[in-house]
N, C-alpha and C positions, 0 to 999 in steps of 0.2 A: 912528766906524766901526770895525768889527772888523778887526784886522790880517789881511792876506791874503799868504800865502807861496806862490809858484809854484816847483815843483821839476821839473827837466827831466833826463831821462836814462833809465837802465836799470830795467826791471822784469822779474824772472825767476821761474821756479820753481826753488827751492833743493833740492838733494839733499845732505844733510850726514851723513857717516859718521864715527863716533867709535869708535876701537879700544878693546878691553878690555885689551890688553897691548901690549908693544913691537911696532912695525911689522916685518913680515917681507916683504921685497921678493919680487916674482914669486910670491906665494902668496895664498891666501884667508885673510884675517885676521878672526877673530871680533870682533864689535862690534855697534853698533846704528845704524840709519839713520833719519834724520828727513826727512820731506818737508814743505816749507813754501814760503812765498812771500818772495822777496827782490828783489835788484837794488839797487844803491847808492841811486839816486834814490827808488825805491819805499820802501826801508827808512827813508830820511830823512823822506819824506812821512808814513809810517805813525807814526814816533816823534813827529813834530810834531802829528799829529792826536790821538794818545793824550794829548799834553800840553795839548790843548785849543785848538790853533791852527787857524785856518781855512786849509786846505791844498788846493791843486790840483796834480795830477800831469800832466805832459806827457810822454807816452811812446808807444811803438808796441807794441800787442798783436798777436800772430800770429793767424791764422785757425784754428788748431788747437784741440783740446780744452783744452790748457793755457792758451791765450789767453783762452778764455771763463771758465774757472775763476778766473784771475788778475784779469780785469776785474771780475767779480762780487765777488771778495774785497776788492778795493780800495774799491769802493763800500760794502761792508758795514762797512769800517773808518772810514767817514766821509771818505774822500778823494774830492775832486771830480775826475772824469776826463773832463769834457765837452770838453776841449781835446786829448785823446789820440785816436789812430786805431787801428782794427783793420784789418790788412792780410792778406787771405786767402792771399796767395802766400808769406807769410813765416812762419818758425818762431818760436814764442815763445821769448824769451830763457831760457836754462837755465844754472844754475850748479851745479857738482859740486865738493865739497871733501871731503878726508879729514883728520881730526884725530887726533893721537896720543892715548894714554890719559889724558894730562893736559889735553886740550882744545886744545892748540896745533896750528895747521894744518900739515900735512905738504906737501900739494899741492892745487891746485885747477885746474879747467878752466871757462872761461866762454864760452858761445856767445851773443854779443850782436850778431850781424849785423843783427838787425831794427832796432836803434837807428840804423844808418847811414841809415835813411829820415828821420831828423830832420836836415834840411838847412837852410841859410840861408833858402831859399824857403819851407820848411815853417814855420819860425819867423816869417818876415816876415808870413805870413797871420794870425798870432796876436799880432803886436807890440802892438796896442792893448790887448788884455787882459793881456799881460805887463807893460806899463808902468803899469797901474793897481795892480799888486801893490805891497806894501810892501817885500818882499824877494824875490829870485830866487836859487835854489840850483840848480847844475848839477853833473853828474858828467862825467868825461872818457870815458865810454862814447860820448858824442856826438863827432862829428868835429872836427878842428882848425878847419875852416871854420865850423862851427856855433858853436864856442866864440868864435871871433873875431867872428862876427856879434853875439853877445851883448855882447861888450866894446864894440863899436862902436855898438850901437843901444839897449841898455837904459838907462833913466834912473834906476833905483833900485839900492840896494846889491846887488852880485852876489857870491855865495859859490860857491867851486868845490872839489870833492873830487877828489883826484888818482887814486883807484881802484887803479892799479898802476904799476909802474916803466915799463912799455911805454906806457901811455896817458897818464901824467902829463906826458910830453914835449909832448903836444898843447897844454896850457895855456901852457907856456913859449914854444913856437913861436908861439902865437896872440898872446901879449903882444908878441913881437918884431915882429909884422906889423900889430898894431892901429893904427888911426889916432891914437888918444890912449891909449897903454898905461896902463891903470889897472884894478886889481882890488881890491875891498874886502877880501875874505878868501880865502886859499888854505890848505887843510888837506892835508898830506902826511904819510905815515909816514916814518921815518928813511931807509929803503931808497930810497923814491921821491925824497926830497929830495936825497940824495947823488947819485943817478943823473942827475936832470935838471939839476943844477948842476955835475956833475963835480968835486965837492969831497970833502973827507975828514971834515969836521965839520959838525954841525948849525948852529953859529954862522956858519960861512962860507957855508953853503947859504942860510941866512935872509938874509944880507946881499945876496947875488946876487939873490934873489927881490925884496927891497925895491928894489934898483936897477932891476929890470925893471918895477916899477910896482905891486907888491902892497903894500897898506897894512897888512894884518894877516896875519902868517904864524903858522901853528900846525904844529909838527912833532911828531907823536906818537912816543913812544919805547918803546912796549910796557910792560914791567914797570918801566921807569925813569920813566914819567910823560909829560909834554909840555913842550916848549920853545916859547914864544910870544914874538913880537917885532913891534914897530913901529919906525918911524924914531926914536922918542923913548925907548923902554924895552924891556927884555927880561926874561923871567921863566922860571924852570924850576920846575915843580910836580911833586912825586912822584905816582906812581900811588896810587890809593886801595886799601886792603886789601879782600880779598874772594875767595871761592873761584872759580877759573876753571873753568867747565864747557864753554864753547864760545867761540871767538874770532870766529866769523863774525858780522859786523854791528857789532862794537864800534866800528870807525872811523866807520861811518855814524852810529851813535848819538852819537859824540863831536861831529860837526859839527851834528847836530840839536840837541844841548844848547847849543852855541855860538849857533846861530841863535835858539833859544828865549830865551837870556839877553839877546840884543839886543832881542827883542820885549818883554821885561820891563824894558828900559831899564838893564840891567846894563852897567857900563863895563868896558873892557879894563883889567887882565887877568883880572878875576873871571869873565869869560865862559868862560875855560879851565876853571875849576873846575866849572861846569855841564857842560861837555863831559866831564870826567873822571867826574862822577857818572852821566851818561847811559851812558858806556862801561862803567862797572862794573856797571850794571844789566843790560846785555846780556851781559857776561862771566859773569854768574851764572845765565843762562838757556840752555836748549838751543835756543831759537828765535833767529833773526836779529834779531827785535824782541821785547823783553821786554814782554808785555802788561800788566805791573804797573809799568811805568816811571814813570807819574804818581805812584803811591804812594811810590816810592823817591825821586824827584827833587823833587817839590813839597812 
């Protein structure tokens, strides 16, 4: 039977602005603006679909114009959305980021209130279909209670993306409150990892996360690569060379690459190398998901 991956969390319309020159505060900066479709969970699902995995997305689409466009686009990309909802009274998630002329993000704003409608009760209604998945991936756009429900109720490997320093605390809090604290995989960037563990180094952060019940820790280090760790081993892999055009979606692609490596039966720590290849593919694209990722990764 074909591997099924369920991805739970944010789906947004992305507005990505990249400057032509150095940023000038409180002024109109020349540059170019791309309009696309994003959201951490949606990006992960899209990457996995492009890589040939059977993928279903569980999210909330707003009842506005953006919601209809986003819903149709997901279906066009081969993502199954039959477990998602459209809520007429909610705004579709929207993400706005500004990148400097080198492609590095200066600032971003995310309106993800619609995802708060993914409650434990909402997930419970879908529990049967979730637990026939081979893997489940969630982002921390969903609430702490929803994350804890997943930890307590899913019976297949659960992967979580930390999303941001503010939202990453939700997974740590959920682990502390879970009935049997265990998480197959957690991916954080360095800033998120240090914030949620209140430590000064990625090694110390990883140890705390392992002690909380995470089996596989991946801490992405930007241009320095990725640090990955289990109770038995730790590895530091350098970033792969390539021109950086846009950083939006690179972390999402990294986790998609890790999940895809598991689908292919790749063992830790080589899964991290798939993540780095997927991230590089996205860094080389103006889009949050590189449509050519399969040609680059496979």
